[in-house]
N, C-alpha and C positions, 0 to 999 in steps of 0.2 A: 602391471602399468608400462607402456611402451617407453623406450629410452629416447632422449632427446637426439635429434640429428642435426649437427652443426656443420655448416659449410664454412671451412676456414680458409684465409689466403694469406694469414700472416705467419710469422714464426711460431711454431709450437714448442712445447717443452721437450720434444724430441729432436728439434731441428726444423729447418725450413721445409715447407711443402715443395716438392720438386716443380721445376717449371713445367707448364702443360699439363699439370694434374687437374683432375676433375673433382668431383665431390668427395668429401671426407665425411665419414659416417661414424658416430661414436655409439658403442654398444656394450654389452656384456657377454662374458664367456659363459656358455651353458655346457653341461654335459651332453655327450653325443646321444646317450641312453641311459635311463635310471629306471630301476624296477624295484617294487617291494616284493619280496618273496614271502608268500603265506603258507601257514599250514594247511595242507590238503584235507586233513582229517582231525578230529578232536582226539587228543591224547596227552601224554606227559612227556617232556623232554628228559631223555636219559643221558644224551651228550651233545656238547657243542663243540663243532670240529674247527670253527674259524674264530678269528678275533677281529675286532675293528681295525681297519687299516690294512688287512691282508688282501694281497691280489689273489684272485681265484680265476679257474677256468671253467668253462661251460661243462656241466656234468659233475663238477667236484661235489662231494658231500659237504653240506654246511652244517647238519645237525640230524641226530637220530631220535625218532619217537619210540615210545614203548610200543612193542608189538608181539609179545609172546604168544598170545592167543591166536594172532594171525599167523604166526609161524608154525603154530601146531595144526592149524586148519590146512594149511599148505601141504605139510607132510601128509595128512590124512588123505587129501585130495590126490597126492602124488601116488600113494599106495593103492588107492581105488583106480587110478589111471592105469597103472601096471597090470592090475587084475583084470581090467576090461580089455586091454591090449591082448593079453594072454587068452581069454575066452574068445575074443574076435578072431585070432589066428586059428584057434581049434575049430570054431564054426565054419570058418572058410574051408578048411581041410574037409570037414564032414559034408558040407554042401558039394564040394567038387567030387567027392566020393558018392554022392547021391544018397547020403544017410539020412540028412535032414532036408526039409523043404526050404525054398528061397526065403520064405517069410522069417524064419527062425535065423538064417544068417544075416537078414537085413536088420532084425531087431538087435542083434549083437553089435553090429555095426552103429546104430543109432545109440545104444548104450555106451559104446566108446567115444563117440563124438561128445556125447553129454559129459562123461568124465573128463575128457580134455578140456571143455569150457569151463567146468567147476575147477579145475587145477590152474588154468589161466586167471580166473577170477581171484582165487586165493593168492596166487603169486603177485597179482598187481596189488592186492591189499598189503602185502608185505613191503613192496616196493614203495607205496605211499608213505611209509614209515621213515624213509631216508629223503630229508629235504636237500635238494641238489640245486646248484647255480644254474639258472637259465641262460647264462651270457658269460663272457669273460669281463672282469671288472674288478672294482675295489669294493670291499665291504666297508661301507661308511657308517652304518647303524646297525646294532644288534639289539634288538628290542626285548628279547628274553633271556633267561639263564637256565642252566640245567636244574631240573628238579620242578620247573613250572609247568602248570598245566596250560594248554593252548586249546582254542576252539578252531574248527575248520573255517579258513578264510582270514584268520587272525595274523596279521603281520609279524614276520618274525626277524627279517633282514632287509636292509636297503642297499642295493648295489648300484654302482655308478661306473659307466664305460667312459673312460677319458682317453682310450686310443685315439680318438678323434673328438674335436670339440666343435661346438657350434657358436658362432658369433652372431648375436640378434641384435639388430638395430633397427631405425626406422628412418625412412627416406621420404623426402618431398617428391611428389609425382613428376616434377619437372627433371629430376635428376635419374630417374629410373632406366633410362636408355644406357646409362653407364654401368648399371648393374643388372645385365641381362642374364636370364638364366643360363648356368653352365660357364660363365665367364670367370677366368681366373683373375684374381685381385689380391693386391699385397694387404697384409694384416699386421698392425703392430700391437704389441702388449706393453704399455708403459708401466713402469713401477718406479718407487722412489729411488732404487738403485741404479736405474738405467732403463733399457728398453730391450725387447726381443721382437723379430720380425718373422714372418712366415708367408706362404702363399696360400690362399684358401680359394674355394669355388663356391660360387653363388648357387644354393640348391632351392631357394625359395623367394619368390617375389609374390607377396600376398595380393590377390585380385581385388581385395578390399581395403578400404582406408579406414583408419580410427576415428575417434571423435575429434582429434586434432588435424585430420586431414592428412596423415602421415601413413607411409605403406610399410609393412613389416618386411624386412629383408633378413634371411639367414645364410650364413657363410660358413661352409665347413672347412676345418683346418686339421690337417694330419697331426697328431701328437703322440707317436710311438714311445717316447720316453717318459710321457706324462708330466712334463715340466710345466704345461700351461694349465692352471688350476681353474676350476668353475668359480665364478664370482668375479673375476678380474675384469678390469676395464679394457676396452679394445677398441683399436681405430681402424677403420676399413677405408682404403684410399682406391679410387677408380681412376685410372688415367683417361684423359680425353681421347677421343677417337673410337673407331669400331674394335 
């Protein structure tokens, strides 16, 4: 549901709107990105590596799935690859010395390439048993526990990126000139104990209006210390003029 957009010219709980100020939009803070990390294959969880609330980096292991059979298959494929590499080198020497025809040497090279593909396939099956974070963020939800079985595509974690936040609000069409794409605007985050302020950048002005005739506007604000939380109320102020 779109947030109400209020144009205020009176004293706010944060203080008076500066003279010469333009439209004031009220909205809510959203995470810059959030993703659900799902199990790529069906298996059993053998280890959970992170807890809820933990900050993780992209590529960091989140959980391990049972994969003993896949590890054995990878070892078998690796042994076969080493054998094919040895045979291909021998065939190459014999062909160079005109001991065997070119067809035999070509057959050996093809066998080597097939063995390499089998090994890479087996290695990928092993890698799929390690669930990794697709981005930097905070683990906000852990859906499963150790010992549980999961199916392919079943969610296991929800991650939220709060290194930046998005303030989403709705503007009247007649105020859109003050919120041009790419414009820097001040943003306030009121709370019962006071307020915080920051500068944001307008990254979206929706080309369509909603049922109430309002236009969705998104402003991105840097949040390197993650002090601004998703769900907070926010106020975006656009000064008059270009």
